[in-house]
Every structure is written in C-alpha cells, then in structure tokens.
Phi, psi and omega in degrees: 000144180267108178269139180265153178271356177289159174251151185227151179232135171232350180275056187153201172300140178296126187215158179241136177237131173230105185065231180272354181270145180221141179228122173271124182291138173291157177301118188191171176296320174303324178296321178297312182296317180297318179300316180297318180293319181291322181289344182282347180067044179071007175277163178287134175251122185291157178297323179298318178296318180294322178295320178294324178295324182280318190233005181054237182262013183232063181289155175291169182299315180260061188296322182297315179291323179295322176296317179301318180295317180295323179292325175296320178297320178296317180297321177294322177299316180294318180299323179296337178260011177088010179266124184296150182301328183290354178299330176260119181263134171269119181237173182301117175086356182181208184222158179215146177227113182272119179233125179298151184306318184286355182258002180231124185298326179295317178294321178295321177300311182295323178294317180297322178296317179298318178296318181296312183292344178275353182286137176277331181274122183298327178293320178293320178297315180299315181298319181291319180291325176294323175296320178298313180294334178294346177284344179283141185228066181087201182290128181286149173058028185292338179257025179250097184277071182228122178300317182295316180297313183292328183274319190256328186257321183299316180303321178295322178295317179293324178294323177299318178295318183298321180299322178289318176305314181300317180294323178298316180294323177300315180294321178299317178294319179298325183268007178077032182243044184301321182297323180290334182277343191300314185300311180295322180293320177303310182298315182294323180295331178279328177287327182235073190295342180258007184278104188291324182294319178295316179300319179299315180294321179296314180299317179298316181295319178298316181295318181296332182262019173082018183249064186298315182299317179293326178297316179292323177299319180293323176298315180296326180297310183289327177298317179294319181296314180297322179292314183292317189269327187238347181070031181232165176264160175300155180290174185298322182296317178295319181294321178295322179295318177300315180298320179298320179292317180296325179284344183078028178300151182293124180287168177294168184286159171223150180223163183303138181289156179278148177262119179286132182234132178247110180237080185213181169289117184283132178253136180296160182296162183279340173288140183295140174271108183259136179072214177065023182300315181296318181294319179298316179296317181300308183295317182296316181293318181294320180292326181282318187271336181228069190298339183261000182261126179293151178241127180259127177248114185235168180159168183291171180302141175074009187275349175101028181296312182296316180300319180293318179299318178295320180297314180294322178299322178291318179297324185268006187305325183293338181280346187238096183293339179276000178086192181241132173255119183248117184240129173274126188267001171238148175277186186291342177269356181095357180280158180294136175288129178299131183297335181294341180273357187257358187304312183296323182289326184272341180285119182274124180301145180296143178088353179266157183280182180298146178243161165254120181256120178254117178257104190266130176064053177296137188282311185204181184298317183298317179295318179301313182297314184293317183288317181297327179294342180270351182274144177301138186301333182263007173276145173283147182226129172238128176246132169252144183202153175281350175241168186279349179054040184301321180297323177295315181295323179293325185272319187254347184081171179133194185231155181229135171228127181256119181280136175247184180292160175291153174291168180302315181295319180295318180296317179295321178296321178298314178298318180298316179296323185286319186262351179100141185296323182296314180294319182294325183292344182297329179198091180297325182295316179292324177298318179296322179294322176296317179298318179299317182296331179280354174066020180072013181269120185305320179301312181296321180295320179294320179295315179299319178297318179297323176299317180294318183297322184276002177230069188296340182264002179265131180289160178296327177296316179292323178299319178296315181301317179296319180294319182291330180294322183214072187300317182292321178292318183283339177270039173218135182256130176294143177090354179213089184301335180291339180266066181213118179297316182297318180295317180295324175295316178305316181299321179292318182291328180297340178279351183269151168294152183306316180299324179292320179296319178294323178296320178298316179297322179295318179294323178296324180289348181281356178098179187276014185283161166275120187256140173285168177301318179296321176299316180297319180299319179293319179298319183276346183068037183231156170299153183306319182295319178293319178298322181295325177294319175299314182296320178301319180291322179289326174294317179298327178277003178062031177252343176232142179259134176271127178246107184305148003275319183217055177235162186216152176207165175246143174294158181301321183289318177297319179298316180300314180295318182297321179287324186269341186237303187300326181300329184273346183242351180232110183246352183286126179277155177301136181239352181293133178249138182276000000 
C-alpha cells in the first residue's frame, strides 16, 4: 500500500495538511469521497458505497462513470496540495487510501483515548483524554454534503465523542473538579434531555458547588421529560441522588479548576478570515512600532475578535522568538479566571526570547490591569474583550481597535468560500440575502453556511426563507451550544446590570432608526444626562453603536436578539434618575 506523508482531518471540516500549509476542502463531491476513504481506516470502500455517499438513492444514469470522474477530481485536488496521485489505490470493486495512524486526527484521537483509559492514575487518565478531545475542531464533517454521511456515519462519530466526554466529567467529579465540569454538563444535558447519566452528573456537580436549588430543579426537569416523552420514572441512581440532596448529605469535594494555557505557535482558525485588512494592518503596525504598548481588540459578540487575534499572532510569529502564549480569561462557566492562577503561565523563563501574549475575552478593567502588570515589559500584549476597557487604556496606556461587521462583499465572499463556488453561483441574489440577514457578523455567517452545507438538496432561496422565518432559531446549531447567536447575546446581556439590559430592550423596540440623544431619553423615560450615561455603558459593552455627534443605533442582529431574547429574561425597567 502507498502511504502518504500528508496529514488529514475529519474531526472538524475535512482538511489536508502538508507541512505548515493546510487546505480545507470546499463542500463538494471530492470532499465526500475523501471523507469516506479516511473514515474507512485504510480499508477498501466499495464503489456501491461511494455512489450512495454521493447520490444516496438517486444516482445518475451513468453512475459508474460519474464516480470515476469525481475520483479524478479528488486526485487532482490532492495533487494540488502535494499529495501524490498514487495515495488513492484503485482495487477490485472499489478504492482504498492508506494513511498512517499519526497522519489522521481520528486515528490519533482513538489512540489517545485507548492510552488514557489504560491509565491507573485518574489524573493521568483525565489529562490524556483532554488531549484527545483537543484534536476536535468544531463540528466534524461539516463540509461534507452527503445525506448518507450525515445520516449514517456522523451520529456514530458524535457518540464516540460523547462517551469520552462522559468519562472526562466522571473523572472531574472524582477528582473534586465539579466546577470545571459544569459548563460541558449543562450543554450536554440540553442536547440529550433524556440522558440520565449526564443529568445525574450535572445534578451532582451543581450540588457539590453549593447550588442545591438548581440541582433539584434539574432533577424535576428530567423526571418530567422522562414521564412526558417515555412514560417512565428516573432510574434508581437519580432517585438516590435526589434523596441525598433533600437530606442535606455532605456533597463530594470540589477544588479550584485548572487554567488551560496554550504556549505554542498559534495557528489561525480553519474558517477563512475574510476582509479585516485594516484591522490586521492596525494590529501588526502597533505591535511592530510600539512593542511595549498593549493593544485592545474589542467588538460585539460573534464579530471575530479571537479569530483575528490568532491570525495576527500567526502573522507576527517570526518577531517573537519566545512564541505565543494564549490565555483564556474566562473559565468554562463564563466567570473571570483568578489572576493568581496565571502566574506560571505569564512568568517568562530566563534566557527565552520575547513573546506575544494574547489575553482572550478579558472580563473587565481590573482583570486587564492586574494580568498585564504580570507580563514582562518587553513582551507584546493583545487583549480581546467584549468591552472597550477604556479605564485600562487610560491608566496603563495602549491602543484600541473596535471591530465592526463585514462589508456586504466580504460577507458574501465568506459564504461563497464556506459553501463552495458552485453552490454559491446557483443564486447570487439569495446568497446576498442570507448575508444581509446575518448582518455581516462572522459567527452568524458561519452558522448560516453550516445550515446550507448540511442540506445539500435545499436551494439557497429555500435556505433563506427558512432562515427568515425563524432567524434566532436557525442561527443556532444543534450539538454545539457555542454556535448560537442567541446564546452569545445572552452571555453579553448577563454582564449588564438589570436596568441596562431593560434599556437595551427598550431601544430595540424603538425600531431600526438612528436615534438622537433626546429620542433615546424619551424611549427610556429618563432625563438626557441619565440616558447618556446608560448609552455610554451600552456603547462600551459593544451593544449600541455611537453615531457622531450624539446619535445612537443598534445593529440589526443585536436588535433582533434584544427583541426576541432579552425582553423575555429582563423585565426590570431603568430606575436611575439624573
């Protein structure tokens, strides 16, 4: 068998790596064929199986010749990435592609899981399983437009991931790390509402972290769900856990969660970075010309701050011989990471060169000031934040760049790159309408593209109609809570005081107009000076846009979320008087 030296990924978009170069395949028949060959584990894949993957139950008349043509296209695609044509072998009845275990992320994942489960020490097992899960890069096979793959193969892959997730949460509870497990358990319990073991672990984690009422509420939720959907009662383990909580039995231990630190050459995300030329130039020039001055990158939720910071870090990598240290400034529950846990990560070993330190999703001014003060003075620093951190800049100095939405052309180009030029060419007008509805926000555009990719038989016109009928519902992806516009908006609103959240909802109800300060004051029922203080805080939180000299507006997406979400969870009216 001819083994290739290229590396391949299926635990995310199907991609090819040759050295430092990487290519994500556009949604196409070659992507389907490559996925089928890689998932086979170097076994022969029959022509009949490949035809079903391409056309399901509706093959073309000359299906054999069409398959041959598609395989030639795949071979040309591989050759363009430096993979020799002989990597795909034609054998009796089908095709085979031999890929060494270390060159395929799925094989490495399975090997890492096997090594982890063989560990006698639970901490060692947890560390190994977390490394295995780190090989996943978003939704798997998202660029594979095959009904058969999405229907028959993807569920098994996701189940394989879930089994490892479950073991990780079990180990976290065993090791007293309930707080670290909460975020993943919350998400999984909503994705799998009838999964008793996940519900049991979530209830246990809530109880261990002092949230008894929420633990009991979660028990009542799954009991009701099981009764309504299946007509059964919770199992014995869940009932015993409820009784233990009601009795007030002492919960298991919990200890401070660990802070994950990435100190490597940072690689940009696999989704293409479209546009952002001015922002890239701004950050690159400030880091080069003012190496000791921190740069703050701010903007609303989903606008691509982290992706841009990673992209610039990769571009500037040659300037920092000490590499890049990438720190997430919130834990998995969204709370601020205690600065005391970051000392080892921020301390630069003696004898090493300058580093670029990226502080991602900084919570507030105090956290920014404390963490930056711990960084070596000659290291470069980039902070991303949902707020402008004006107080930090006033006190510590530095530069600020506020990211806005992509232009119409940039948004359309992102969609075209994501779904493939052929699919996009079918209806440029409908593609533009989808981009408009997403408001130029990269997160929304990526979600919309994923919706299109997973429905290869749906026209762009129908895709737009579905999106327009329920934008908040359709701009959320099942199986990945982070890919939800409404959820990200909720996270941003949760950082606001109740009166500010209610003010945002009131402004959203005023319509899509650009409002003067006096107009805003009337909408809020406040004197102009008091209204201006509210508006300043909402502008700082990147939820309201300031239009000079004294006008304000909301982006279409923020307005949509505020009307559809904030109104239902924030009822407190502004009470501040000027």
